[in-house]
C-alpha positions, -999 to +999 in steps of 0.1 A: -143-059-256-142-038-288-152-003-299-172+000-331-190+028-347-224+011-342-216+008-305-220-029-305-202-048-277-183-076-293-167-105-276-133-117-288-125-154-281-091-169-288-083-206-288-045-208-284-038-243-295-007-263-299-008-261-337-033-233-344-045-200-330-081-195-339-099-162-332-136-155-333-154-121-327-192-121-321-220-110-299-251-125-283-283-114-299-317-128-287-299-158-270-281-166-302-244-161-308-236-143-340-201-145-354-189-114-372-153-123-377-130-154-378-093-158-384-068-185-378-030-191-382-007-220-376+024-215-355+055-211-377+075-232-353+068-256-325+064-227-301+038-248-282+040-284-272+014-305-254-007-274-247+022-256-230+037-224-244+074-228-249+083-197-268+060-169-254+069-142-279+066-164-310+031-174-298+025-137-291+034-129-327+008-154-340-018-140-317-011-105-330-015-117-366-049-132-358-059-100-339-049-078-369-068-100-393-100-097-372-096-060-368-096-056-405-128-076-408-147-058-381-131-024-387-124-016-351-097-021-325-096-052-302-082-046-267-095-074-246-098-111-252-113-143-237-090-173-236-089-209-224-062-230-209-055-267-218-057-292-190-021-303-194-014-304-157-050-300-146-061-306-110-097-307-098-111-303-063-147-313-053-162-292-025-195-287-007-203-252+006-233-237+023-244-201+029-270-184+052-294-162+033-323-154+055-359-166+050-371-132+038-346-131+009-356-143-025-326-160-041-313-144-072-281-144-094-261-125-067-268-151-040-261-180-063-229-164-075-218-157-039-224-193-030-204-206-060-175-182-051-175-195-015-170-230-030-142-217-052-124-201-023-127-233-003-112-253-031-085-227-036-074-231+000-074-269-003-053-270-035-027-244-024-023-259+011-017-293-004+011-281-027+029-253-010+058-254-035+035-249-065+010-221-067-022-230-085-047-207-103-084-214-106-093-216-143-129-227-140-156-240-118-188-260-123-216-264-098-229-301-099-257-299-074-276-272-055-293-276-021-323-256-006-324-260+032-305-293+029-326-307+001-313-312-035-328-289-060-322-282-097-324-244-096-322-221-066-333-190-084-366-174-071-368-196-040-366-185-003-346-204+022-326-200+054-296-219+039-285-228+005-257-252-006-237-263-036-215-292-047-189-278-070-159-288-091-131-263-092-103-267-118-068-255-113-036-251-133-001-242-120+004-204-120+033-207-145+010-222-171-015-194-167+013-167-166+027-179-199-008-174-215-012-140-200+023-128-211+018-140-247-016-122-249-001-091-234+028-092-259+002-091-287-013-059-273-043-075-255-057-078-220-074-109-207-111-103-200-119-139-190-101-172-186-117-206-186-107-242-193-109-257-228-132-285-219-155-261-201-156-239-231-162-269-255-190-283-234-210-251-235-214-257-272-211-294-277-233-307-249-265-286-243-278-285-207-308-308-216-283-335-226-263-334-193-288-357-176-271-384-196-237-399-189-217-384-217-180-378-223-167-349-243-132-351-257-115-320-271-086-336-291-061-310-299-025-312-311-009-316-277-036-327-252-069-345-251-091-327-226-120-347-212-153-337-195-180-360-182-216-352-175-243-371-157-274-364-136-279-330-151-244-315-145-207-318-151-193-346-130-156-345-136-127-331-157-095-347-169-069-350-197-042-371-212-010-355-226-014-372-259-030-360-291-024-351-328+012-341-325+023-375-315+008-389-347+025-361-367+059-370-352+055-406-363+048-395-399+078-372-398+102-400-388+087-425-412+089-403-443+119-381-434+101-348-435+099-317-413+071-313-388+049-290-409+051-313-440+043-343-417+012-324-405+000-319-441+006-356-448-015-366-417-043-343-428-042-358-464-045-393-449-080-384-436-093-391-471-107-426-476-087-433-508-060-417-529-024-406-526-005-379-508+024-362-526+053-344-508+091-338-508+114-352-481+143-334-465+166-348-493+145-330-519+131-362-533+095-363-544+073-389-528+038-402-535+022-424-508-011-442-506-033-430-478-038-466-467-001-469-461-001-437-440-029-450-419-011-482-414+020-462-403+001-443-376-022-471-366-003-482-335+001-446-321-036-439-327-045-471-309-024-461-279-039-427-277-074-441-279-066-467-252-052-440-229-082-418-235-106-447-228-088-457-196-090-420-184-127-418-191-133-450-172-113-437-143-132-404-142-166-422-145-161-445-116-149-475-136-179-476-158-181-468-195-201-437-205-233-439-226-219-418-254-188-398-265-187-365-283-154-357-300-144-321-310-111-305-321-089-309-351-071-339-336-104-358-335-104-360-373-077-387-372-088-417-393-103-445-372-101-425-340-137-428-331-139-465-341-109-475-319-122-454-290-156-471-291-139-505-291-118-496-261-148-483-242-169-513-252-198-492-264-214-492-299-194-474-326-223-451-334-222-437-299-188-422-304-192-392-329-172-363-341-193-332-333-191-302-356-218-285-376-246-303-358-237-289-324-236-253-336-271-250-348-276-219-327-244-203-339-249-177-367-221-179-392-239-158-418-215-128-417-184-149-424-171-171-452-163-200-428-183-232-426-193-249-393-165-272-382-154-291-351-123-269-351-144-239-341-163-255-312-138-245-285-133-209-297-171-204-299-174-220-265-148-195-251-170-166-262-201-182-248-184-188-215-177-151-212-214-145-209-221-174-185-192-168-162-190-130-161-208-115-131-211-080-117-195-091-084-162-106-074-149-118-041-115-109-026-100-114+008-085-084+028-064-094+058-084-126+062-119-111+058-139-120+027-152-090+007-177-088-021-171-061-047-188-048-077-167-056-107-161-026-130-132-043-148-108-018-132-106-028-096-075-020-076-061-027-042-072+007-029-108+000-040-108-031-019-093-014+011-117+015+010-147-009+008-132-030+037-131+001+058-094+000+062-083+032+080-069+057+055-044+068+081-030+033+082-021+034+045+001+064+045+032+072+067+023+089+099+044+117+115+053+116+151+038+143+174+053+177+170+063+204+195+046+238+198+063+264+220+072+301+220+107+317+219+109+353+229+071+356+224+071+341+189+054+308+181+077+280+170+070+244+159+092+213+155+078+184+134+081+147+142+098+123+118+078+104+091+070+067+096+070+039+070+042+034+044+019+004+046+032-028+031+008-044+006+009-079-008-014-094-034-013-132-034+019-131-015+037-106-038+045-071-029+022-045-047+011-009-045-022+006-038-030+010-075-023-026-084-051-043-103-070-071-085-092-100-097-116-124-082-103-146-053-072-124-048-057-125-013-048-090-001-026-085+029-019-051+044+006-043+071-005-009+084+018+021+081+039+031+111+042+064+130+075+082+131+093+093+162+079+123+181+098+156+177+126+161+202+144+194+206+167+208+232+173+244+242+208+241+228+194+234+193+175+267+191+189+292+167+186+319+194+208+299+218+236+298+192+240+336+195+262+351+223+263+381+246+294+402+246+308+421+276+340+441+282+356+425+312+388+442+325+393+457+291+388+425+271+357+414+251+342+383+264+316+362+246+291+343+267+262+320+256+227+333+262+208+320+291+175+303+285+146+307+309+118+281+304+086+291+320+106+315+342+132+289+353+168+290+342+175+258+321+207+244+305+212+237+268+203+201+274+168+208+286+142+189+263+115+213+252+079+203+258+048+215+240+035+247+256+069+258+269+075+296+270+111+302+264+130+335+267+166+340+257+180+367+280+207+391+268+220+398+303+240+380+331+241+388+367+275+396+382+275+363+399+266+343+367+292+362+347+321+354+370+309+318+375+310+314+337+345+329+336+355+307+366+369+338+385+369+338+423+355+371+436+366+365+473+391+395+472+376+414+443+352+443+440+332+444+408+324+477+391+297+477+363+300+507+341+323+521+369+297+517+396+304+493+425+279+464+421+265+435+441+264+399+429+228+402+418+232+433+396+225+427+360+251+431+333+237+438+298+254+433+264+283+457+258+285+467+295+319+472+309+329+452+340+360+458+360+374+441+391+396+457+417+419+436+439+421+445+476+450+424+490+448+419+527+464+394+552+433+393+574+406+367+572+379+370+545+353+383+570+376+411+580+380+420+543+342+420+538+338+442+569+363+467+555+345+467+521+311+473+537+326+501+558+338+518+527+303+515+513+288+530+545+313+558+544+303+566+509+266+566+520+275+590+549+295+612+526+266+614+502+243+624+530+268+651+543+272+664+508+235+667+504+232+685+537+260+710+529+240+721+499+221+744+522+253+764+529+267+765+494+257+801+487+266+820+519+272+851+499+238+850+482+211+875+488+191+872+521+159+864+501+174+829+494+175+818+530+141+832+535+128+812+506+143+780+519+126+786+552+093+791+534+098+759+513+110+736+541+086+711+555+084+683+581+080+647+570+068+621+595+079+585+588+084+551+605+120+537+605+123+501+618+089+507+636+102+539+652+086+573+645+110+597+630+105+633+618+127+648+590+129+686+592+146+717+576+144+707+539+119+710+511+125+673+500+143+642+515+160+611+503+167+578+521+202+588+532+188+617+551+173+592+576+208+584+590+211+620+602+181+616+626+179+578+632+206+561+652+217+531+631+252+517+639+272+518+607+306+515+624+304+477+628+292+462+595+273+429+598+269+421+561+254+440+532+230+468+542+195+465+528+171+494+525+133+491+518+106+517+514+070+505+519+082+469+514+102+475+482+140+473+482+155+507+472+188+526+470+200+553+494+189+581+469+152+570+470+129+600+476+111+599+510+075+610+514+051+617+543+039+584+560+066+561+544+075+530+562+112+523+560+135+494+571+173+493+575+188+459+580+220+439+576+218+410+552 
C-alpha cells in the first residue's frame, strides 16, 4: 500500500463522503489497528450528492489533497487505497451454495474462501440476469450461516466433511456508481486495492462479532445517504439504505436563513449545542444571530421525516419487527434529537438508540495522531479493517464458462488466466496457412501461407487485450485465433517463368516463354504447385513446339536448325537459328512427303558413296599406301534386321556403309527412316563395330 524506509506495510483507507473526504493510514499490529496518519477535507462545492459523485474531477482534487496531507505525515508515497461505496442504489441477493471437499481434506481458509466466492458468483449471475440493461458490480458479501454435511455450524475451519455450504448476502451497486469512484481515485494518482460497502466497513468497527448474536441495527448517517445494516443470530442478516441524511437538513437551513450551502452546514453544526446562539452573514451581507433552539425548531420536521423513513426501512429489513438496539455512526448522526426521534419511531427505549464513537474504537490506537476518537472516523477505520478481512490470496475468474481459481499477486492479467486455464497458446496468436516447399531448377523454394486473425478477448463483455488487468469474478471470453489461407502459387507466378527464350526464325528474333516441366511432365502457366514438386524451366523448344507456338503450319515446309535439316522432335536451344524452306507442289501432301524423304535418302546414299570414294582419292600416291590399306582393312560381322551381314574392305565402318551390302529399298519412301544400333536410335554416321545389332525401319 505504501513504501516507507522502515519497510512497514501501511493500509490507506479513504471514506469518500458527500460532505467530507476522510483518509486514514495505519497498520495491524498484534490484532490491534494502529493509526499513523489522518487527514480530512470538505468538498469545495457540492461535487457529491446523496452519496453519488457528480463532478468526478473536483472530487479527485479533494482526494489528492487528502493524499498529499497524509504523505507529509508518514513521509512516504501512497499508491493504493481502500475505498467504500454508499448504498444509494444498493441491491442485495441472498443465496445458498454448497461445495464438495472430500472427507480427507481438513477445511481451511482456502476452502472457506472458495465456498464464499461460489456464492458470490451465483448471486452475480442472479442480479445481472434480472437486469440486463443495468450492469451491477459486487461491492461486498457477508456469510450468514455455514453448513457442515448439511448441519448448521458456527465455524468450518479445522473440520473434515464431504460437503460444506453457506448462506450468503451479496451486495451490488450499478457499475456506473463504482466506475465514478474508481475514476476519481485514479485522477488523484491512486489505484484501488479493495472496495467494500460503507455499512460493511462500519460494522467491522461498531458491532464486534460477539454482539452479532443480538438483533442490532447499525446506521451510518452521512450527508447524502443513511446506510443500514442489521445483525442477528451471530451474523449480518440484511443491508439497506434510505436516500436521506444530513444534506436535506442543511438545505432547509439554507432556505430559512438565506445563506449558501457551506454557511448552512456551519449553522447546522452550531445547533448541536444544547444552548446558545449561532452567528453568521446571509447572502445580503447582513449579520445574523440565531438561538440554537430556533434552528432546531426549523429543522425539526425534516429530522422527524428522516427518522421515520429510517425506522420504516429497519422494520422492513427486520421482518416487520423492531430491533433490540440501534448504533448510530457518521457525522449526520450528530443531528440534535435524531436518536430520540428514531427510538420513538421504532418503539424501543431511548437508551437503546446510541451514537457510537470513542467507545467502539477501544482497540484502535490513535496515539501517533492529534485526532480524538469520533464517530466520524468509524467508517474510514472500518474500511482499513475490511482490507485485512476481505483480502485473500486467491481470486476466482471464469474463462469461457469454466471457473478458475488463481493466486492473487495484485497484478493478474488476462494472459495469466488463459495460461492457467490451459488455453492453447497457438489459439491466441494468428496462425499462418500451410506453406509450399518445392524446387526450381534444383534450388529449394518456399511460399508462405497468409496470416490469420488474432484471438478476440472480452472481459465482462468489453473487448480487451491479453495484458488487460483482471479482478475477482471477472468473466473472460476468448474466441480463438484463426488460420490464414494456405499458400497458392502457379507456375506462371514463378520468377523464372517470366523470362523468355530467344530464337532467330527466318532472320527475325522471336521471344518465347519458357516451358515448365513439373516432375518430368510439361505443365502450363496455370498449373498449381504442390509441396514436393520438382520444377525445371527448360531453355529449349522442340521444332514442333516452336512452330505450334508461332502458329505456323509446317505441311509444305522443311525446317533447318543451324542450317541442318531437322525433324519435328529436334531441340532448338536459345539463340539457335531456324529457317524454313517452302516446296510448292500441286500433288497431295503424301506425295510431297515422299519426295522430301527421297531427298533425305539420296543425301544418305551420296554420303555413303562419298565415303567409299575416299579409297580412290590418291591414285597417284605411292604404292605403299594401297598396301597399307590392305593391311589395315578388316571384316566386321553384324546383324541387320535379323540378317547376318559382313562389312569388308575398310579399316572402320559407319551406319551408311550398311546400305552398300544390305538390300533395303530406299526408292519408295514409306515415312521417316529410323536407324537403331543395339536398341538405341542413331544417325547414319554412327560407327559400326563387330557384333552390332542394327535395325532399319520406316516410321
